[in-house]
C-alpha positions in Angstrom: 32.4 37.7 -5.9 29.7 36.0 -8.4 31.6 32.8 -8.4 31.6 32.7 -4.5 27.8 33.1 -4.2 27.4 30.5 -7.0 29.5 28.0 -5.0 27.6 28.7 -1.8 24.3 28.3 -3.6 25.5 25.1 -5.1 26.4 23.9 -1.6 23.3 24.8 -0.2 21.2 22.9 -2.7 23.6 19.9 -2.5 23.0 19.9 1.4 19.3 20.2 1.1 19.3 17.3 -1.5 21.4 14.9 0.8 19.4 15.9 3.9 16.1 14.8 2.1 17.8 11.7 1.0 18.9 11.1 4.6 15.4 11.6 5.8 13.9 9.4 3.2 16.4 6.5 4.1 16.0 7.1 7.9 12.1 7.1 8.1 10.7 5.4 4.9 13.6 3.1 3.3 13.8 0.9 6.7 10.0 0.2 7.0 9.5 -0.3 3.2 12.6 -2.8 3.3 11.1 -4.7 6.3 7.7 -5.0 4.6 9.1 -6.3 1.4 10.9 -9.1 3.4 8.0 -10.0 5.3 5.9 -10.0 2.1 8.5 -12.3 0.4 8.5 -14.5 3.6 4.7 -14.9 3.5 5.1 -15.5 -0.3 6.7 -18.9 0.4 3.6 -20.2 1.9 0.8 -20.4 -0.7 -2.5 -19.6 1.0 -5.7 -20.8 -0.9 -9.2 -19.5 -0.5 -11.5 -22.2 1.2 -14.5 -22.8 -0.8 -17.6 -24.1 0.7 -19.9 -26.4 -1.1 -22.9 -24.3 -0.7 -21.5 -21.3 -2.3 -20.4 -23.2 -5.6 -23.8 -24.0 -6.7 -25.4 -21.3 -8.6 -29.0 -22.6 -8.0 -28.5 -22.1 -4.1 -27.0 -18.6 -4.5 -30.1 -17.4 -6.6 -32.8 -19.0 -4.0 -30.8 -17.3 -1.2 -31.4 -13.7 -2.2 -34.2 -12.1 -0.4 -36.3 -9.8 -2.5 -38.7 -7.3 -0.8 -40.7 -4.2 -1.3 -40.5 -1.5 1.1 -43.4 0.9 1.5 -43.0 4.5 2.5 -44.1 5.2 6.3 -46.4 8.0 6.7 
């Protein structure tokens, strides 16, 4: 009798684990796979950041900072 209960419990545990794997494959694996394929496709194209001439000079950046003091309004 104990062997029958042990087998039944083992069957339920295996069924639960296979159900979790199936749900993962159904709802998560395919979107993850599509995302990875899209990222690899975009990886073939090398995008570079466009640098403007005014942001490359440190003097221009220091002069463009606005310093102000604020007073409390009563």
